[in-house]
Every structure is written in structure tokens, then in C-alpha cells.
VOGU-3710 file (C-alpha; in Angstrom, 3 decimals, decimal comma):
1> mecnwdwqcr> -6,987/5,502/-11,976  -7,748/6,439/-15,510  -5,723/5,809/-18,664  -5,450/7,403/-22,072  -7,685/10,363/-21,060  -10,670/8,029/-21,376  -13,207/7,519/-18,575  -13,941/4,083/-20,045  -10,327/3,117/-19,349  -10,708/3,306/-15,593
11> stiplksmlk> -9,784/0,941/-12,800  -10,906/1,301/-9,190  -10,190/-0,335/-5,869  -12,171/-0,102/-2,621  -10,340/1,741/0,151  -12,809/1,122/2,988  -11,096/-1,945/4,434  -7,679/-0,320/3,993  -8,671/2,891/5,820  -11,128/1,480/8,373
21> glpqnewlnv> -8,637/0,385/11,029  -6,279/3,367/10,775  -5,960/5,856/13,643  -7,825/9,128/13,213  -6,455/12,662/13,469  -2,880/11,825/12,542  -0,928/11,880/9,276  -0,182/8,485/7,783  1,372/7,058/4,647  -0,977/4,612/2,966
31> pvpvkcfddg> 0,775/2,810/0,098  -1,455/1,326/-2,585  0,472/-0,764/-5,111  -0,282/0,234/-8,707  -0,574/-3,456/-9,560  -3,821/-3,463/-7,537  -5,393/-1,400/-10,332  -4,325/-3,823/-13,074  -7,390/-5,933/-13,806  -5,969/-7,166/-17,114
41> nfdlskvttp> -7,751/-4,473/-19,136  -5,983/-1,410/-17,748  -2,931/-0,010/-19,526  -0,592/1,031/-16,704  1,793/2,610/-19,228  -0,824/5,226/-20,181  -2,026/6,515/-16,785  -3,389/10,040/-17,243  -5,439/10,524/-14,067  -3,762/8,773/-11,143
51> filytggrmd> -6,308/9,661/-8,485  -10,078/10,022/-8,409  -11,762/9,727/-5,027  -15,470/9,173/-4,629  -17,640/7,836/-1,846  -21,162/6,546/-1,432  -21,443/8,104/2,018  -19,907/10,632/4,384  -16,125/10,759/4,606  -13,732/13,352/6,021
61> idirsislit> -10,192/13,106/4,702  -7,227/15,430/4,218  -4,713/14,480/1,557  -1,294/16,079/1,676  0,269/14,454/-1,358  -0,067/11,604/-3,788  3,004/10,049/-5,352  3,726/7,213/-7,707  6,781/5,466/-6,308  8,411/2,065/-6,643
71> lpegafgc> 7,888/-0,236/-3,680  10,107/-3,208/-2,933  8,813/-6,424/-4,512  6,414/-8,165/-2,146  6,242/-5,179/0,212  2,468/-4,864/0,155  -0,373/-6,896/-1,246  -3,679/-5,723/-2,665
//
């Protein structure tokens, strides 16, 4: 995520462990709580780029949609 249209205001999380055990070749919902991006220096009220995906190796992925939604408290951890 990026905030305030500033690449220096960026927070990232690794997805490898989250995606590693998922079944292949089927559509899945993978919720990632926004609070996982809050490292204490990230202004969640000024998100301007909600999704940047980069990898250090080969990865095949199809993304149908990305949404910011409210999850029930305690539903998922980081």
C-alpha cells in the first residue's frame, strides 16, 4: 500500500506464506486485514495506491478484483 501519493509512504507485507498452501487453479478469496500494513508510520487514512504486487521470482496469478472491506473484529490475524 502507498499513502499520500508518495512512494516513501509505503507499507508492504509478504504474501508467500499466505499463498503457499492454497489450492491451485481455483478462484479464492484471500482477505488481508488493512491493519497488517500499519507499521506505526503508515497513514491508513490517506491510502492512495491500495495494491502494488511485486515478486523476486516467478509467479503466475490472476486477480479478479481487489476490495477494501470491513472484516469482523478478530476475524483474521496478520
